[in-house]
C-alpha positions in Angstrom: 2.4 -22.8 -18.3 1.5 -18.7 -17.2 3.0 -16.1 -18.9 5.0 -14.4 -16.2 2.5 -11.0 -15.9 -0.3 -14.1 -15.7 1.7 -16.0 -12.8 2.4 -12.9 -10.5 -0.4 -11.2 -10.2 -2.4 -14.8 -10.0 0.1 -15.2 -7.2 -0.3 -11.5 -5.9 -4.1 -11.9 -6.3 -3.9 -15.3 -4.6 -1.4 -15.6 -1.9 -1.5 -11.9 -0.4 -4.8 -11.9 1.5 -7.0 -11.1 -1.0 -9.3 -13.6 -2.3 -8.8 -14.2 -6.1 -13.2 -13.8 -6.3 -13.0 -10.5 -4.8 -11.7 -9.1 -8.2 -13.7 -8.4 -11.6 -12.1 -10.6 -14.9 -11.2 -6.6 -16.0 -9.3 -6.0 -13.2 -6.9 -8.4 -13.1 -6.7 -7.9 -17.1 -5.7 -4.6 -16.2 -2.7 -5.5 -13.6 -1.4 -8.2 -16.2 -1.6 -6.0 -18.9 0.9 -3.0 -16.9 3.2 -5.9 -16.7 3.2 -7.1 -19.8 4.7 -3.0 -20.2 8.9 -3.4 -20.0 8.6 0.1 -19.0 6.3 -0.5 -15.8 8.3 -3.5 -15.0 11.7 -1.3 -15.0 9.6 1.5 -13.2 8.2 -1.2 -10.3 12.2 -2.5 -9.8 13.2 1.3 -9.6 10.7 1.9 -7.1 12.1 -1.3 -5.1 15.5 -0.1 -5.5 14.9 3.3 -3.7 12.8 1.7 -1.5 15.5 -0.3 -0.4 18.5 2.3 -0.9 18.4 5.9 -1.4 15.0 6.8 -0.2 16.1 5.4 3.7 19.1 7.7 3.3 16.9 10.3 2.5 14.0 9.6 5.0 17.0 9.3 7.8 17.5 12.9 6.2 14.5 14.4 7.2 14.2 12.7 10.5 17.3 14.4 12.0 16.7 17.5 10.3 13.1 17.9 11.7 11.1 17.8 9.4 7.6 17.0 9.4 4.9 16.3 7.1 2.2 19.0 8.0 -0.9 18.0 6.2 -3.1 15.6 8.1 -2.3 11.8 6.6 -4.3 9.5 6.4 -2.8 5.3 6.5 -4.9 2.5 5.7 -3.4 -1.2 6.1 -5.0 -4.7 5.8 -5.7 -6.3 8.4 -4.7 -10.0 7.6 -1.5 -8.7 6.5 1.8 -8.3 8.3 2.3 -4.6 8.7 0.5 -3.8 12.1 2.9 -6.3 13.3 6.5 -5.1 11.6 5.7 -1.8 13.2 4.0 -3.2 16.8 7.3 -2.1 18.9 6.7 1.3 17.2 3.5 1.2 17.8 2.0 -0.2 14.8 1.2 1.8 11.1 0.2 4.8 12.9 3.3 5.0 15.1 4.9 4.9 12.5 3.9 7.8 10.4 3.6 9.7 13.8 7.7 10.2 13.5 7.1 11.9 10.3 3.4 13.7 10.5 1.9 15.4 13.4 -2.2 14.9 12.2 -2.1 10.9 11.4 -5.0 9.1 11.4 -6.1 5.8 10.2 -6.8 2.3 10.0 -6.1 -1.4 9.8 -9.8 -2.3 6.6 -10.8 -5.8 6.6 -9.1 -7.1 3.4 -6.1 -8.3 2.0 -3.3 -6.9 0.2 -6.0 -5.8 -2.3 -8.2 -4.1 0.0 -9.4 -1.1 -2.0 -10.3 -3.6 -4.4 -12.1 -6.0 -2.2 -13.6 -3.3 -0.2 -13.8 0.2 -3.0 -16.9 1.0 -0.6 -15.9 1.0 2.6 -12.4 2.9 1.4 -14.0 5.1 -0.9 -16.1 5.7 2.6 -13.0 6.7 4.6 -10.9 8.5 2.4 -14.5 10.9 2.3 -14.5 11.4 5.7 -11.1 12.1 6.0 -11.5 14.9 3.8 -14.5 16.1 5.6 -16.7 15.2 2.9 -19.0 12.7 4.2 
């Protein structure tokens, strides 16, 4: 039986739309090493807890107060994931972010949840283009 960090990483890399073959062994090991640290696990759990609770309250207060992100915002997401369908009624991920920001750019990127690892060159090129360094 695999240790918990190995099982979590193998599930994520095999079930979240990214091929396990897209990851060099050193990347898989880096994720596993991170999940061996109880403090990191605690931080991950706290992030999810905040996202489901206090973050929503703070977000609503910001929207109600008319607070906006004024710098340009780049949103990239997996073309194989559920993100676009989750927010389809609101114009997809870009529509969601346009509620918050004045200048929103981005698109779906070919790959699964770990598209930056699958498509590092493309991801870097999109970021460089966004930053005006293409």
